[in-house]
PDB file of the backbone (N, CA, C, O) and the ligand in Angstrom, with CONECT records:
HET     ZN  A 101       1
ATOM      1  N   MET A   1     115.447  79.019  91.398  1.00  0.00           N
ATOM      2  CA  MET A   1     114.863  80.358  91.394  1.00  0.00           C
ATOM      3  C   MET A   1     113.737  80.489  92.444  1.00  0.00           C
ATOM      4  O   MET A   1     112.821  79.668  92.485  1.00  0.00           O
ATOM      5  N   SER A   2     113.818  81.485  93.250  1.00  0.00           N
ATOM      6  CA  SER A   2     112.710  81.631  94.154  1.00  0.00           C
ATOM      7  C   SER A   2     112.071  83.041  93.934  1.00  0.00           C
ATOM      8  O   SER A   2     112.682  83.947  93.366  1.00  0.00           O
ATOM      9  N   ASN A   3     110.864  83.159  94.398  1.00  0.00           N
ATOM     10  CA  ASN A   3     110.161  84.402  94.185  1.00  0.00           C
ATOM     11  C   ASN A   3     110.153  85.280  95.455  1.00  0.00           C
ATOM     12  O   ASN A   3     109.337  86.191  95.590  1.00  0.00           O
ATOM     13  N   GLU A   4     111.063  84.987  96.358  1.00  0.00           N
ATOM     14  CA  GLU A   4     111.038  85.700  97.624  1.00  0.00           C
ATOM     15  C   GLU A   4     111.144  87.204  97.520  1.00  0.00           C
ATOM     16  O   GLU A   4     110.605  87.931  98.353  1.00  0.00           O
ATOM     17  N   ASN A   5     111.846  87.676  96.487  1.00  0.00           N
ATOM     18  CA  ASN A   5     112.043  89.106  96.344  1.00  0.00           C
ATOM     19  C   ASN A   5     110.874  89.869  95.736  1.00  0.00           C
ATOM     20  O   ASN A   5     110.801  91.095  95.816  1.00  0.00           O
ATOM     21  N   SER A   6     109.983  89.134  95.140  1.00  0.00           N
ATOM     22  CA  SER A   6     108.855  89.843  94.512  1.00  0.00           C
ATOM     23  C   SER A   6     107.718  89.977  95.475  1.00  0.00           C
ATOM     24  O   SER A   6     107.035  89.002  95.788  1.00  0.00           O
ATOM     25  N   LYS A   7     107.510  91.188  95.951  1.00  0.00           N
ATOM     26  CA  LYS A   7     106.443  91.472  96.875  1.00  0.00           C
ATOM     27  C   LYS A   7     105.156  91.699  96.112  1.00  0.00           C
ATOM     28  O   LYS A   7     105.111  92.574  95.247  1.00  0.00           O
ATOM     29  N   PRO A   8     104.137  90.968  96.391  1.00  0.00           N
ATOM     30  CA  PRO A   8     102.887  91.198  95.673  1.00  0.00           C
ATOM     31  C   PRO A   8     102.356  92.617  95.977  1.00  0.00           C
ATOM     32  O   PRO A   8     102.397  93.074  97.119  1.00  0.00           O
ATOM     33  N   GLY A   9     101.879  93.270  94.972  1.00  0.00           N
ATOM     34  CA  GLY A   9     101.320  94.577  95.160  1.00  0.00           C
ATOM     35  C   GLY A   9     102.342  95.740  95.148  1.00  0.00           C
ATOM     36  O   GLY A   9     101.973  96.912  95.226  1.00  0.00           O
ATOM     37  N   GLN A  10     103.605  95.381  95.049  1.00  0.00           N
ATOM     38  CA  GLN A  10     104.630  96.441  94.961  1.00  0.00           C
ATOM     39  C   GLN A  10     105.316  96.331  93.578  1.00  0.00           C
ATOM     40  O   GLN A  10     106.016  95.364  93.277  1.00  0.00           O
ATOM     41  N   ASP A  11     105.081  97.354  92.771  1.00  0.00           N
ATOM     42  CA  ASP A  11     105.627  97.367  91.437  1.00  0.00           C
ATOM     43  C   ASP A  11     107.039  97.874  91.465  1.00  0.00           C
ATOM     44  O   ASP A  11     107.373  98.755  92.257  1.00  0.00           O
ATOM     45  N   TRP A  12     107.877  97.325  90.604  1.00  0.00           N
ATOM     46  CA  TRP A  12     109.295  97.752  90.533  1.00  0.00           C
ATOM     47  C   TRP A  12     109.428  99.207  90.193  1.00  0.00           C
ATOM     48  O   TRP A  12     110.440  99.827  90.518  1.00  0.00           O
ATOM     49  N   ARG A  13     108.411  99.782  89.534  1.00  0.00           N
ATOM     50  CA  ARG A  13     108.525 101.155  89.147  1.00  0.00           C
ATOM     51  C   ARG A  13     108.254 102.135  90.289  1.00  0.00           C
ATOM     52  O   ARG A  13     108.523 103.329  90.157  1.00  0.00           O
ATOM     53  N   LEU A  14     107.727 101.641  91.398  1.00  0.00           N
ATOM     54  CA  LEU A  14     107.407 102.521  92.512  1.00  0.00           C
ATOM     55  C   LEU A  14     108.606 102.800  93.382  1.00  0.00           C
ATOM     56  O   LEU A  14     109.186 101.892  93.979  1.00  0.00           O
ATOM     57  N   MET A  15     108.977 104.084  93.450  1.00  0.00           N
ATOM     58  CA  MET A  15     110.150 104.435  94.223  1.00  0.00           C
ATOM     59  C   MET A  15     109.863 105.727  95.039  1.00  0.00           C
ATOM     60  O   MET A  15     110.660 106.665  95.055  1.00  0.00           O
ATOM     61  N   GLY A  16     108.753 105.730  95.676  1.00  0.00           N
ATOM     62  CA  GLY A  16     108.412 106.913  96.493  1.00  0.00           C
ATOM     63  C   GLY A  16     107.728 108.040  95.753  1.00  0.00           C
ATOM     64  O   GLY A  16     107.631 109.147  96.284  1.00  0.00           O
ATOM     65  N   GLN A  17     107.248 107.796  94.538  1.00  0.00           N
ATOM     66  CA  GLN A  17     106.592 108.871  93.804  1.00  0.00           C
ATOM     67  C   GLN A  17     105.331 109.379  94.477  1.00  0.00           C
ATOM     68  O   GLN A  17     104.880 110.480  94.160  1.00  0.00           O
ATOM     69  N   GLU A  18     104.743 108.620  95.394  1.00  0.00           N
ATOM     70  CA  GLU A  18     103.547 109.099  96.046  1.00  0.00           C
ATOM     71  C   GLU A  18     103.836 110.320  96.879  1.00  0.00           C
ATOM     72  O   GLU A  18     102.908 111.042  97.245  1.00  0.00           O
ATOM     73  N   ASN A  19     105.076 110.576  97.189  1.00  0.00           N
ATOM     74  CA  ASN A  19     105.439 111.767  97.941  1.00  0.00           C
ATOM     75  C   ASN A  19     105.240 113.062  97.140  1.00  0.00           C
ATOM     76  O   ASN A  19     104.995 114.126  97.708  1.00  0.00           O
ATOM     77  N   TYR A  20     105.351 112.949  95.817  1.00  0.00           N
ATOM     78  CA  TYR A  20     105.167 114.172  95.014  1.00  0.00           C
ATOM     79  C   TYR A  20     104.196 114.030  93.905  1.00  0.00           C
ATOM     80  O   TYR A  20     103.910 115.010  93.218  1.00  0.00           O
ATOM     81  N   LEU A  21     103.669 112.853  93.690  1.00  0.00           N
ATOM     82  CA  LEU A  21     102.710 112.690  92.575  1.00  0.00           C
ATOM     83  C   LEU A  21     101.332 112.209  92.979  1.00  0.00           C
ATOM     84  O   LEU A  21     100.471 111.982  92.129  1.00  0.00           O
ATOM     85  N   LYS A  22     101.122 112.052  94.292  1.00  0.00           N
ATOM     86  CA  LYS A  22      99.844 111.623  94.773  1.00  0.00           C
ATOM     87  C   LYS A  22      98.803 112.743  94.566  1.00  0.00           C
ATOM     88  O   LYS A  22      99.024 113.892  94.949  1.00  0.00           O
ATOM     89  N   SER A  23      97.680 112.382  93.959  1.00  0.00           N
ATOM     90  CA  SER A  23      96.544 113.331  93.809  1.00  0.00           C
ATOM     91  C   SER A  23      96.889 114.589  93.032  1.00  0.00           C
ATOM     92  O   SER A  23      96.209 115.601  93.198  1.00  0.00           O
ATOM     93  N   VAL A  24      97.895 114.572  92.208  1.00  0.00           N
ATOM     94  CA  VAL A  24      98.211 115.771  91.425  1.00  0.00           C
ATOM     95  C   VAL A  24      97.315 115.812  90.169  1.00  0.00           C
ATOM     96  O   VAL A  24      96.681 114.824  89.797  1.00  0.00           O
ATOM     97  N   THR A  25      97.294 116.957  89.557  1.00  0.00           N
ATOM     98  CA  THR A  25      96.536 117.137  88.350  1.00  0.00           C
ATOM     99  C   THR A  25      97.453 116.931  87.155  1.00  0.00           C
ATOM    100  O   THR A  25      98.538 117.506  87.064  1.00  0.00           O
ATOM    101  N   LEU A  26      96.978 116.084  86.235  1.00  0.00           N
ATOM    102  CA  LEU A  26      97.784 115.774  85.017  1.00  0.00           C
ATOM    103  C   LEU A  26      96.989 116.163  83.786  1.00  0.00           C
ATOM    104  O   LEU A  26      95.759 116.218  83.808  1.00  0.00           O
ATOM    105  N   SER A  27      97.706 116.427  82.724  1.00  0.00           N
ATOM    106  CA  SER A  27      97.028 116.589  81.458  1.00  0.00           C
ATOM    107  C   SER A  27      97.834 115.872  80.338  1.00  0.00           C
ATOM    108  O   SER A  27      99.055 115.742  80.416  1.00  0.00           O
ATOM    109  N   TRP A  28      97.115 115.424  79.320  1.00  0.00           N
ATOM    110  CA  TRP A  28      97.747 114.747  78.200  1.00  0.00           C
ATOM    111  C   TRP A  28      98.297 115.799  77.262  1.00  0.00           C
ATOM    112  O   TRP A  28      97.564 116.667  76.789  1.00  0.00           O
ATOM    113  N   ARG A  29      99.550 115.723  77.003  1.00  0.00           N
ATOM    114  CA  ARG A  29     100.190 116.758  76.136  1.00  0.00           C
ATOM    115  C   ARG A  29     101.195 116.163  75.225  1.00  0.00           C
ATOM    116  O   ARG A  29     101.717 115.068  75.434  1.00  0.00           O
ATOM    117  N   LYS A  30     101.452 116.932  74.193  1.00  0.00           N
ATOM    118  CA  LYS A  30     102.598 116.668  73.350  1.00  0.00           C
ATOM    119  C   LYS A  30     103.803 117.083  74.157  1.00  0.00           C
ATOM    120  O   LYS A  30     103.783 118.099  74.853  1.00  0.00           O
ATOM    121  N   TYR A  31     104.857 116.286  74.059  1.00  0.00           N
ATOM    122  CA  TYR A  31     106.042 116.634  74.849  1.00  0.00           C
ATOM    123  C   TYR A  31     106.693 117.927  74.377  1.00  0.00           C
ATOM    124  O   TYR A  31     106.892 118.149  73.182  1.00  0.00           O
ATOM    125  N   ALA A  32     107.017 118.768  75.344  1.00  0.00           N
ATOM    126  CA  ALA A  32     107.775 119.979  75.052  1.00  0.00           C
ATOM    127  C   ALA A  32     108.846 120.093  76.069  1.00  0.00           C
ATOM    128  O   ALA A  32     108.659 119.669  77.210  1.00  0.00           O
ATOM    129  N   ARG A  33     109.960 120.644  75.711  1.00  0.00           N
ATOM    130  CA  ARG A  33     111.085 120.767  76.650  1.00  0.00           C
ATOM    131  C   ARG A  33     110.695 121.660  77.800  1.00  0.00           C
ATOM    132  O   ARG A  33     110.053 122.695  77.617  1.00  0.00           O
ATOM    133  N   TYR A  34     111.080 121.257  78.964  1.00  0.00           N
ATOM    134  CA  TYR A  34     110.865 122.094  80.173  1.00  0.00           C
ATOM    135  C   TYR A  34     111.863 123.224  80.158  1.00  0.00           C
ATOM    136  O   TYR A  34     111.546 124.329  80.599  1.00  0.00           O
ATOM    137  N   SER A  35     113.038 122.985  79.673  1.00  0.00           N
ATOM    138  CA  SER A  35     114.098 123.969  79.614  1.00  0.00           C
ATOM    139  C   SER A  35     114.925 123.751  78.356  1.00  0.00           C
ATOM    140  O   SER A  35     115.059 122.629  77.867  1.00  0.00           O
ATOM    141  N   GLU A  36     115.462 124.812  77.857  1.00  0.00           N
ATOM    142  CA  GLU A  36     116.328 124.729  76.657  1.00  0.00           C
ATOM    143  C   GLU A  36     117.507 123.808  76.889  1.00  0.00           C
ATOM    144  O   GLU A  36     118.038 123.211  75.952  1.00  0.00           O
ATOM    145  N   LYS A  37     117.904 123.698  78.112  1.00  0.00           N
ATOM    146  CA  LYS A  37     119.098 122.924  78.451  1.00  0.00           C
ATOM    147  C   LYS A  37     118.829 121.429  78.457  1.00  0.00           C
ATOM    148  O   LYS A  37     119.754 120.619  78.392  1.00  0.00           O
ATOM    149  N   TRP A  38     117.572 121.077  78.535  1.00  0.00           N
ATOM    150  CA  TRP A  38     117.237 119.657  78.614  1.00  0.00           C
ATOM    151  C   TRP A  38     116.775 119.183  77.263  1.00  0.00           C
ATOM    152  O   TRP A  38     115.907 119.827  76.673  1.00  0.00           O
ATOM    153  N   ASP A  39     117.284 118.130  76.750  1.00  0.00           N
ATOM    154  CA  ASP A  39     116.731 117.648  75.462  1.00  0.00           C
ATOM    155  C   ASP A  39     115.812 116.488  75.643  1.00  0.00           C
ATOM    156  O   ASP A  39     115.258 115.998  74.660  1.00  0.00           O
ATOM    157  N   GLN A  40     115.615 116.010  76.875  1.00  0.00           N
ATOM    158  CA  GLN A  40     114.704 114.886  77.039  1.00  0.00           C
ATOM    159  C   GLN A  40     114.203 114.846  78.490  1.00  0.00           C
ATOM    160  O   GLN A  40     114.765 115.483  79.381  1.00  0.00           O
ATOM    161  N   ASP A  41     113.169 114.106  78.686  1.00  0.00           N
ATOM    162  CA  ASP A  41     112.638 113.778  80.009  1.00  0.00           C
ATOM    163  C   ASP A  41     112.376 112.308  80.073  1.00  0.00           C
ATOM    164  O   ASP A  41     112.393 111.603  79.064  1.00  0.00           O
ATOM    165  N   HIS A  42     112.136 111.863  81.256  1.00  0.00           N
ATOM    166  CA  HIS A  42     111.831 110.420  81.434  1.00  0.00           C
ATOM    167  C   HIS A  42     110.538 110.231  82.204  1.00  0.00           C
ATOM    168  O   HIS A  42     110.172 111.033  83.064  1.00  0.00           O
ATOM    169  N   CYS A  43     109.865 109.154  81.871  1.00  0.00           N
ATOM    170  CA  CYS A  43     108.656 108.814  82.647  1.00  0.00           C
ATOM    171  C   CYS A  43     109.066 108.680  84.117  1.00  0.00           C
ATOM    172  O   CYS A  43     110.102 108.095  84.434  1.00  0.00           O
ATOM    173  N   GLU A  44     108.262 109.214  84.978  1.00  0.00           N
ATOM    174  CA  GLU A  44     108.546 109.214  86.396  1.00  0.00           C
ATOM    175  C   GLU A  44     108.573 107.785  86.979  1.00  0.00           C
ATOM    176  O   GLU A  44     109.100 107.555  88.068  1.00  0.00           O
ATOM    177  N   PHE A  45     108.001 106.850  86.238  1.00  0.00           N
ATOM    178  CA  PHE A  45     107.898 105.498  86.757  1.00  0.00           C
ATOM    179  C   PHE A  45     108.830 104.513  86.066  1.00  0.00           C
ATOM    180  O   PHE A  45     109.647 103.860  86.716  1.00  0.00           O
ATOM    181  N   CYS A  46     108.705 104.406  84.744  1.00  0.00           N
ATOM    182  CA  CYS A  46     109.443 103.372  84.033  1.00  0.00           C
ATOM    183  C   CYS A  46     110.688 103.952  83.308  1.00  0.00           C
ATOM    184  O   CYS A  46     111.466 103.202  82.717  1.00  0.00           O
ATOM    185  N   SER A  47     110.863 105.276  83.360  1.00  0.00           N
ATOM    186  CA  SER A  47     111.975 105.920  82.679  1.00  0.00           C
ATOM    187  C   SER A  47     111.924 105.906  81.149  1.00  0.00           C
ATOM    188  O   SER A  47     112.935 106.130  80.483  1.00  0.00           O
ATOM    189  N   ALA A  48     110.736 105.639  80.601  1.00  0.00           N
ATOM    190  CA  ALA A  48     110.596 105.736  79.160  1.00  0.00           C
ATOM    191  C   ALA A  48     110.981 107.173  78.762  1.00  0.00           C
ATOM    192  O   ALA A  48     110.704 108.120  79.498  1.00  0.00           O
ATOM    193  N   LYS A  49     111.610 107.320  77.611  1.00  0.00           N
ATOM    194  CA  LYS A  49     112.172 108.594  77.204  1.00  0.00           C
ATOM    195  C   LYS A  49     111.176 109.434  76.431  1.00  0.00           C
ATOM    196  O   LYS A  49     110.519 108.946  75.511  1.00  0.00           O
ATOM    197  N   PHE A  50     111.066 110.691  76.804  1.00  0.00           N
ATOM    198  CA  PHE A  50     110.282 111.677  76.044  1.00  0.00           C
ATOM    199  C   PHE A  50     111.225 112.607  75.339  1.00  0.00           C
ATOM    200  O   PHE A  50     112.118 113.168  75.974  1.00  0.00           O
ATOM    201  N   MET A  51     111.060 112.792  74.058  1.00  0.00           N
ATOM    202  CA  MET A  51     111.863 113.758  73.328  1.00  0.00           C
ATOM    203  C   MET A  51     111.013 114.441  72.276  1.00  0.00           C
ATOM    204  O   MET A  51     109.966 113.938  71.869  1.00  0.00           O
ATOM    205  N   VAL A  52     111.487 115.597  71.847  1.00  0.00           N
ATOM    206  CA  VAL A  52     110.822 116.272  70.737  1.00  0.00           C
ATOM    207  C   VAL A  52     111.247 115.627  69.428  1.00  0.00           C
ATOM    208  O   VAL A  52     110.424 115.423  68.536  1.00  0.00           O
ATOM    209  N   GLU A  53     112.510 115.311  69.313  1.00  0.00           N
ATOM    210  CA  GLU A  53     113.020 114.734  68.094  1.00  0.00           C
ATOM    211  C   GLU A  53     112.572 113.279  67.913  1.00  0.00           C
ATOM    212  O   GLU A  53     112.196 112.582  68.856  1.00  0.00           O
ATOM    213  N   ASP A  54     112.637 112.875  66.665  1.00  0.00           N
ATOM    214  CA  ASP A  54     112.209 111.499  66.347  1.00  0.00           C
ATOM    215  C   ASP A  54     113.364 110.546  66.444  1.00  0.00           C
ATOM    216  O   ASP A  54     114.250 110.537  65.589  1.00  0.00           O
ATOM    217  N   TYR A  55     113.360 109.727  67.504  1.00  0.00           N
ATOM    218  CA  TYR A  55     114.344 108.648  67.626  1.00  0.00           C
ATOM    219  C   TYR A  55     113.612 107.385  67.917  1.00  0.00           C
ATOM    220  O   TYR A  55     112.465 107.436  68.360  1.00  0.00           O
ATOM    221  N   PRO A  56     114.231 106.226  67.684  1.00  0.00           N
ATOM    222  CA  PRO A  56     113.553 104.986  68.017  1.00  0.00           C
ATOM    223  C   PRO A  56     113.293 104.912  69.522  1.00  0.00           C
ATOM    224  O   PRO A  56     114.122 105.326  70.333  1.00  0.00           O
ATOM    225  N   ASP A  57     112.162 104.394  69.862  1.00  0.00           N
ATOM    226  CA  ASP A  57     111.802 104.162  71.267  1.00  0.00           C
ATOM    227  C   ASP A  57     111.675 105.406  72.089  1.00  0.00           C
ATOM    228  O   ASP A  57     111.906 105.373  73.298  1.00  0.00           O
ATOM    229  N   VAL A  58     111.318 106.490  71.480  1.00  0.00           N
ATOM    230  CA  VAL A  58     111.024 107.694  72.307  1.00  0.00           C
ATOM    231  C   VAL A  58     109.545 108.029  72.184  1.00  0.00           C
ATOM    232  O   VAL A  58     108.891 107.725  71.186  1.00  0.00           O
ATOM    233  N   LEU A  59     109.056 108.656  73.217  1.00  0.00           N
ATOM    234  CA  LEU A  59     107.650 109.037  73.238  1.00  0.00           C
ATOM    235  C   LEU A  59     107.520 110.553  72.946  1.00  0.00           C
ATOM    236  O   LEU A  59     108.373 111.357  73.322  1.00  0.00           O
ATOM    237  N   HIS A  60     106.436 110.893  72.273  1.00  0.00           N
ATOM    238  CA  HIS A  60     106.221 112.307  71.950  1.00  0.00           C
ATOM    239  C   HIS A  60     105.045 112.902  72.667  1.00  0.00           C
ATOM    240  O   HIS A  60     104.805 114.107  72.593  1.00  0.00           O
ATOM    241  N   GLU A  61     104.306 112.060  73.365  1.00  0.00           N
ATOM    242  CA  GLU A  61     103.133 112.559  74.082  1.00  0.00           C
ATOM    243  C   GLU A  61     103.074 111.748  75.416  1.00  0.00           C
ATOM    244  O   GLU A  61     103.566 110.625  75.524  1.00  0.00           O
ATOM    245  N   GLY A  62     102.452 112.387  76.389  1.00  0.00           N
ATOM    246  CA  GLY A  62     102.276 111.712  77.633  1.00  0.00           C
ATOM    247  C   GLY A  62     101.505 112.555  78.624  1.00  0.00           C
ATOM    248  O   GLY A  62     101.050 113.650  78.294  1.00  0.00           O
ATOM    249  N   TYR A  63     101.358 112.058  79.822  1.00  0.00           N
ATOM    250  CA  TYR A  63     100.675 112.829  80.848  1.00  0.00           C
ATOM    251  C   TYR A  63     101.720 113.609  81.638  1.00  0.00           C
ATOM    252  O   TYR A  63     102.748 113.071  82.051  1.00  0.00           O
ATOM    253  N   CYS A  64     101.432 114.875  81.833  1.00  0.00           N
ATOM    254  CA  CYS A  64     102.396 115.650  82.605  1.00  0.00           C
ATOM    255  C   CYS A  64     101.696 116.524  83.632  1.00  0.00           C
ATOM    256  O   CYS A  64     100.501 116.804  83.549  1.00  0.00           O
ATOM    257  N   THR A  65     102.511 116.946  84.618  1.00  0.00           N
ATOM    258  CA  THR A  65     101.975 117.813  85.669  1.00  0.00           C
ATOM    259  C   THR A  65     101.725 119.189  85.052  1.00  0.00           C
ATOM    260  O   THR A  65     102.184 119.474  83.945  1.00  0.00           O
ATOM    261  N   GLU A  66     101.013 120.019  85.759  1.00  0.00           N
ATOM    262  CA  GLU A  66     100.631 121.318  85.213  1.00  0.00           C
ATOM    263  C   GLU A  66     101.774 122.200  84.799  1.00  0.00           C
ATOM    264  O   GLU A  66     101.659 122.975  83.849  1.00  0.00           O
ATOM    265  N   ASN A  67     102.876 122.088  85.503  1.00  0.00           N
ATOM    266  CA  ASN A  67     104.046 122.897  85.149  1.00  0.00           C
ATOM    267  C   ASN A  67     104.906 122.195  84.075  1.00  0.00           C
ATOM    268  O   ASN A  67     105.963 122.705  83.706  1.00  0.00           O
ATOM    269  N   GLN A  68     104.470 121.066  83.590  1.00  0.00           N
ATOM    270  CA  GLN A  68     105.173 120.257  82.574  1.00  0.00           C
ATOM    271  C   GLN A  68     106.568 119.850  83.055  1.00  0.00           C
ATOM    272  O   GLN A  68     107.495 119.694  82.260  1.00  0.00           O
ATOM    273  N   TYR A  69     106.688 119.689  84.330  1.00  0.00           N
ATOM    274  CA  TYR A  69     107.989 119.304  84.898  1.00  0.00           C
ATOM    275  C   TYR A  69     108.133 117.806  84.999  1.00  0.00           C
ATOM    276  O   TYR A  69     109.230 117.279  84.817  1.00  0.00           O
ATOM    277  N   ARG A  70     107.047 117.105  85.285  1.00  0.00           N
ATOM    278  CA  ARG A  70     107.102 115.672  85.434  1.00  0.00           C
ATOM    279  C   ARG A  70     106.203 114.995  84.391  1.00  0.00           C
ATOM    280  O   ARG A  70     105.070 115.409  84.148  1.00  0.00           O
ATOM    281  N   TRP A  71     106.756 113.939  83.789  1.00  0.00           N
ATOM    282  CA  TRP A  71     106.037 113.223  82.722  1.00  0.00           C
ATOM    283  C   TRP A  71     105.806 111.802  83.097  1.00  0.00           C
ATOM    284  O   TRP A  71     106.598 111.172  83.798  1.00  0.00           O
ATOM    285  N   ILE A  72     104.658 111.293  82.594  1.00  0.00           N
ATOM    286  CA  ILE A  72     104.276 109.911  82.895  1.00  0.00           C
ATOM    287  C   ILE A  72     103.766 109.317  81.596  1.00  0.00           C
ATOM    288  O   ILE A  72     102.914 109.905  80.930  1.00  0.00           O
ATOM    289  N   CYS A  73     104.291 108.141  81.232  1.00  0.00           N
ATOM    290  CA  CYS A  73     103.853 107.541  79.984  1.00  0.00           C
ATOM    291  C   CYS A  73     102.460 106.959  80.129  1.00  0.00           C
ATOM    292  O   CYS A  73     101.958 106.776  81.239  1.00  0.00           O
ATOM    293  N   GLN A  74     101.837 106.668  78.982  1.00  0.00           N
ATOM    294  CA  GLN A  74     100.464 106.223  79.002  1.00  0.00           C
ATOM    295  C   GLN A  74     100.334 104.903  79.822  1.00  0.00           C
ATOM    296  O   GLN A  74      99.395 104.745  80.601  1.00  0.00           O
ATOM    297  N   LYS A  75     101.268 103.990  79.637  1.00  0.00           N
ATOM    298  CA  LYS A  75     101.164 102.694  80.301  1.00  0.00           C
ATOM    299  C   LYS A  75     101.206 102.881  81.813  1.00  0.00           C
ATOM    300  O   LYS A  75     100.377 102.322  82.532  1.00  0.00           O
ATOM    301  N   CYS A  76     102.148 103.649  82.288  1.00  0.00           N
ATOM    302  CA  CYS A  76     102.273 103.865  83.738  1.00  0.00           C
ATOM    303  C   CYS A  76     101.028 104.624  84.282  1.00  0.00           C
ATOM    304  O   CYS A  76     100.537 104.374  85.383  1.00  0.00           O
ATOM    305  N   PHE A  77     100.576 105.528  83.466  1.00  0.00           N
ATOM    306  CA  PHE A  77      99.355 106.275  83.890  1.00  0.00           C
ATOM    307  C   PHE A  77      98.230 105.250  84.110  1.00  0.00           C
ATOM    308  O   PHE A  77      97.555 105.283  85.138  1.00  0.00           O
ATOM    309  N   GLU A  78      98.035 104.364  83.166  1.00  0.00           N
ATOM    310  CA  GLU A  78      96.961 103.383  83.310  1.00  0.00           C
ATOM    311  C   GLU A  78      97.187 102.432  84.494  1.00  0.00           C
ATOM    312  O   GLU A  78      96.251 102.038  85.190  1.00  0.00           O
ATOM    313  N   ASP A  79      98.437 102.088  84.692  1.00  0.00           N
ATOM    314  CA  ASP A  79      98.721 101.162  85.770  1.00  0.00           C
ATOM    315  C   ASP A  79      98.577 101.772  87.179  1.00  0.00           C
ATOM    316  O   ASP A  79      98.252 101.064  88.131  1.00  0.00           O
ATOM    317  N   PHE A  80      98.822 103.089  87.306  1.00  0.00           N
ATOM    318  CA  PHE A  80      98.855 103.704  88.614  1.00  0.00           C
ATOM    319  C   PHE A  80      97.772 104.726  88.903  1.00  0.00           C
ATOM    320  O   PHE A  80      97.717 105.284  89.999  1.00  0.00           O
ATOM    321  N   LYS A  81      96.923 104.972  87.940  1.00  0.00           N
ATOM    322  CA  LYS A  81      95.987 106.092  88.123  1.00  0.00           C
ATOM    323  C   LYS A  81      95.094 105.914  89.343  1.00  0.00           C
ATOM    324  O   LYS A  81      94.785 106.892  90.023  1.00  0.00           O
ATOM    325  N   GLU A  82      94.677 104.694  89.634  1.00  0.00           N
ATOM    326  CA  GLU A  82      93.816 104.519  90.782  1.00  0.00           C
ATOM    327  C   GLU A  82      94.591 104.662  92.100  1.00  0.00           C
ATOM    328  O   GLU A  82      94.129 105.288  93.054  1.00  0.00           O
ATOM    329  N   GLN A  83      95.741 104.079  92.114  1.00  0.00           N
ATOM    330  CA  GLN A  83      96.594 104.144  93.318  1.00  0.00           C
ATOM    331  C   GLN A  83      96.983 105.589  93.642  1.00  0.00           C
ATOM    332  O   GLN A  83      97.065 105.958  94.813  1.00  0.00           O
ATOM    333  N   PHE A  84      97.222 106.407  92.615  1.00  0.00           N
ATOM    334  CA  PHE A  84      97.682 107.779  92.843  1.00  0.00           C
ATOM    335  C   PHE A  84      96.596 108.796  92.840  1.00  0.00           C
ATOM    336  O   PHE A  84      96.833 109.953  93.190  1.00  0.00           O
ATOM    337  N   ASP A  85      95.391 108.401  92.452  1.00  0.00           N
ATOM    338  CA  ASP A  85      94.241 109.288  92.552  1.00  0.00           C
ATOM    339  C   ASP A  85      94.428 110.555  91.725  1.00  0.00           C
ATOM    340  O   ASP A  85      94.144 111.657  92.193  1.00  0.00           O
ATOM    341  N   TRP A  86      94.912 110.390  90.482  1.00  0.00           N
ATOM    342  CA  TRP A  86      95.202 111.560  89.650  1.00  0.00           C
ATOM    343  C   TRP A  86      93.914 112.187  89.134  1.00  0.00           C
ATOM    344  O   TRP A  86      92.920 111.516  88.857  1.00  0.00           O
ATOM    345  N   LYS A  87      93.985 113.463  89.023  1.00  0.00           N
ATOM    346  CA  LYS A  87      92.923 114.223  88.395  1.00  0.00           C
ATOM    347  C   LYS A  87      93.421 114.614  86.986  1.00  0.00           C
ATOM    348  O   LYS A  87      94.520 115.149  86.845  1.00  0.00           O
ATOM    349  N   VAL A  88      92.627 114.349  85.973  1.00  0.00           N
ATOM    350  CA  VAL A  88      93.100 114.609  84.615  1.00  0.00           C
ATOM    351  C   VAL A  88      92.245 115.748  84.040  1.00  0.00           C
ATOM    352  O   VAL A  88      91.015 115.692  84.049  1.00  0.00           O
ATOM    353  N   ILE A  89      92.917 116.752  83.556  1.00  0.00           N
ATOM    354  CA  ILE A  89      92.223 117.844  82.903  1.00  0.00           C
ATOM    355  C   ILE A  89      92.674 117.906  81.456  1.00  0.00           C
ATOM    356  O   ILE A  89      93.739 117.414  81.085  1.00  0.00           O
ATOM    357  N   LYS A  90      91.828 118.525  80.657  1.00  0.00           N
ATOM    358  CA  LYS A  90      92.194 118.689  79.247  1.00  0.00           C
ATOM    359  C   LYS A  90      93.122 119.851  79.152  1.00  0.00           C
ATOM    360  O   LYS A  90      92.878 120.903  79.744  1.00  0.00           O
ATOM    361  N   SER A  91      94.206 119.676  78.402  1.00  0.00           N
ATOM    362  CA  SER A  91      95.175 120.787  78.320  1.00  0.00           C
ATOM    363  C   SER A  91      94.595 121.875  77.420  1.00  0.00           C
ATOM    364  O   SER A  91      93.788 121.603  76.532  1.00  0.00           O
ATOM    365  N   LYS A  92      95.018 123.096  77.666  1.00  0.00           N
ATOM    366  CA  LYS A  92      94.458 124.234  76.933  1.00  0.00           C
ATOM    367  C   LYS A  92      94.833 124.217  75.455  1.00  0.00           C
ATOM    368  O   LYS A  92      94.086 124.684  74.596  1.00  0.00           O
ATOM    369  N   ASP A  93      96.010 123.667  75.188  1.00  0.00           N
ATOM    370  CA  ASP A  93      96.414 123.652  73.793  1.00  0.00           C
ATOM    371  C   ASP A  93      96.121 122.320  73.089  1.00  0.00           C
ATOM    372  O   ASP A  93      96.758 121.974  72.095  1.00  0.00           O
ATOM    373  N   GLY A  94      95.181 121.613  73.608  1.00  0.00           N
ATOM    374  CA  GLY A  94      94.989 120.414  72.833  1.00  0.00           C
ATOM    375  C   GLY A  94      93.831 119.604  73.269  1.00  0.00           C
ATOM    376  O   GLY A  94      93.558 118.554  72.688  1.00  0.00           O
TER     377      GLY A  94
HETATM  378 ZN    ZN A 101     106.214 104.828  82.192  1.00  0.00          ZN2+
END
């Protein structure tokens, strides 16, 4: 086994999100559907599942963009907040 493929400083979860998530404003919210047609969302980084319903291994709260279109789980938020320079505001409903 060699470690040649693991680049230091590059996390497997990073796939160009800095193009649309750099320096954005996030707020901590209870998960709500963005659209009636969608029953779930995924963390922009690790793909953890956000759902309204109670299922094993789903998240019900997380950090989201102001339009509630993109969601980030707490762990990824903590891991990337400095790199992405996020601004966190308190959500109006909570
Ligand atoms: Zn995540």
